[in-house]
C-alpha positions in Angstrom: 9.8 7.4 65.9 8.4 8.4 62.6 7.9 6.3 59.6 10.2 7.3 56.7 8.3 8.7 53.8 9.2 8.0 50.2 11.3 10.7 48.6 8.5 12.0 46.4 6.4 12.9 49.5 9.1 15.3 50.8 8.0 18.9 50.7 10.3 19.8 47.9 10.2 16.6 45.8 6.5 16.1 46.5 5.7 19.3 44.8 7.9 18.3 41.8 6.2 15.0 41.6 2.8 16.7 41.7 3.8 19.2 39.0 5.2 16.5 36.8 2.1 14.3 37.3 -0.2 17.3 36.3 2.0 18.2 33.4 2.1 14.6 32.1 -1.6 14.3 32.5 -2.2 17.5 30.6 0.3 16.4 27.9 -1.4 13.0 27.6 -4.8 14.7 27.1 -3.3 17.0 24.5 -1.6 14.1 22.7 -4.9 12.2 22.8 -6.7 15.2 21.3 -3.9 15.6 18.7 -4.1 11.9 17.8 -7.9 12.1 17.5 -7.8 15.3 15.4 -4.8 14.6 13.3 -4.5 10.9 13.0 -7.7 9.1 13.9 -10.2 11.5 12.3 -8.7 11.4 8.8 -8.4 7.6 9.1 -12.1 7.4 10.0 -13.1 9.7 7.2 -11.0 7.7 4.8 -12.6 4.5 6.1 -16.1 6.0 5.6 -15.2 7.1 2.0 -13.9 3.7 1.2 -16.8 1.6 2.5 -19.9 3.9 2.4 -20.3 4.5 -1.2 -22.0 3.2 -4.3 -19.1 1.1 -5.5 -18.9 -0.8 -2.2 -22.6 -1.3 -2.2 -22.5 -2.6 -5.8 -19.5 -4.8 -4.9 -21.5 -6.2 -1.9 -24.6 -6.8 -4.1 -22.5 -8.7 -6.7 -20.7 -10.4 -3.8 -24.1 -11.8 -2.7 -24.7 -13.1 -6.2 -21.2 -14.5 -6.3 -21.6 -16.1 -2.9 -24.5 -18.1 -4.1 -22.7 -18.8 -7.4 -19.8 -20.2 -5.4 -22.1 -22.2 -3.3 -24.0 -23.6 -6.3 -20.9 -24.5 -8.3 -19.3 -26.0 -5.2 -22.5 -28.0 -4.6 -22.4 -29.3 -8.2 -18.8 -30.2 -8.0 -19.1 -32.1 -4.7 -20.9 -34.9 -6.4 -17.7 -35.8 -8.3 -14.8 -34.6 -6.1 -14.0 -34.3 -2.4 -15.8 -31.4 -0.7 -12.8 -29.2 0.0 -11.7 -29.5 -3.7 -15.3 -28.8 -4.7 -15.3 -25.6 -2.7 -12.3 -24.4 -4.6 -13.8 -25.3 -8.0 -16.9 -23.3 -7.1 -14.7 -20.4 -6.0 -12.8 -20.2 -9.2 -15.8 -20.7 -11.5 -17.7 -17.9 -9.7 -14.6 -15.7 -9.7 -14.8 -15.3 -13.5 -18.5 -14.4 -13.2 -17.6 -12.0 -10.4 -14.9 -10.3 -12.6 -17.4 -9.8 -15.4 -20.1 -8.3 -13.2 -17.7 -6.0 -11.3 -16.1 -4.8 -14.5 -19.4 -3.9 -16.1 -21.6 -2.8 -13.2 -19.3 -1.5 -10.4 -16.1 -0.2 -12.0 -17.6 0.5 -15.5 -14.5 -0.9 -17.1 -13.9 -2.9 -20.3 -13.1 -6.5 -20.0 -9.3 -7.1 -20.5 -7.1 -10.0 -19.9 -4.6 -7.9 -18.0 -7.3 -6.6 -15.6 -8.6 -10.2 -15.3 -5.2 -11.4 -14.2 -4.8 -8.5 -11.8 -8.3 -9.3 -10.5 -7.2 -12.9 -9.9 -4.1 -11.8 -8.1 -6.3 -9.5 -6.0 -8.2 -12.4 -4.8 -5.3 -14.3 -3.3 -5.9 -12.8 0.3 -9.6 -13.7 -0.2 -8.6 -17.2 -1.3 -6.5 -17.7 1.9 -9.4 -16.5 4.1 -11.8 -18.6 2.1 -9.6 -21.7 2.5 -9.2 -21.3 6.2 -12.9 -20.6 6.9 -13.9 -23.5 4.5 -11.6 -25.9 6.3 -12.9 -24.8 9.8 -16.6 -24.9 8.9 -16.6 -28.1 6.8 -14.0 -30.2 8.6 -14.1 -29.0 12.2 -17.7 -27.6 12.7 -19.2 -30.2 10.3 -21.3 -27.4 8.7 -23.4 -28.0 5.6 -21.4 -27.4 2.3 -23.7 -24.6 1.2 -23.7 -22.6 4.4 -20.0 -23.2 4.9 -19.4 -21.7 1.5 -21.6 -18.7 2.2 -19.8 -17.9 5.4 -16.3 -18.5 3.8 -17.1 -16.2 0.9 -18.5 -13.4 3.0 -15.5 -13.4 5.4 -13.0 -11.7 3.1 -15.2 -9.2 1.4 -14.1 -5.8 2.7 -10.4 -6.6 2.3 -10.9 -7.9 -1.2 -12.9 -4.7 -2.2 -10.0 -2.4 -1.3 -7.4 -4.6 -3.1 -9.6 -4.9 -6.2 -10.4 -1.2 -6.2 -6.8 -0.1 -5.9 -4.9 -2.8 -7.7 -7.1 -4.5 -10.3 -9.1 -1.5 -11.5 -6.7 1.2 -10.4 -9.4 3.4 -8.9 -8.6 5.9 -6.2 -11.2 6.9 -3.7 -13.0 9.9 -5.1 -15.7 12.3 -4.0 -18.1 10.9 -6.6 -17.8 7.5 -5.0 -19.7 8.7 -1.9 -23.4 8.2 -1.6 
């Protein structure tokens, strides 16, 4: 008595299974190569152009200054109001300083009310990230106000840069942006 074999092990269908397996494997490799060459490589190049350039380095440098401005103004405000409110007061005061510095130094743009309002709108995602990280670090982790603010401010930097660059200042990613 022989043990019945699955249908794909029969001579005829076994060969078909093997051929299909090899074809699918080769196609998968070709699709992967296509994805890497056509989809992933341009994305990685675009990512490099976006984040490895003078504007992003200038934005980060101003971001460091702004982080300490936020922490300082939050620290000053926490003597008069609750710490979470103080964190937001510091955030909004330093946001104006941040707009002025980014306009003049990074994007070489004149100060205008319309751009300032677009800049503020651009910071909404950062504000959400800042609020969440501030809440977690201050209330749950019991972190010091200053260091909680530093961590919360740094958390949304890359996302904010892209939004500010494209929306607030209307700059596209250009070759002269690269280092």
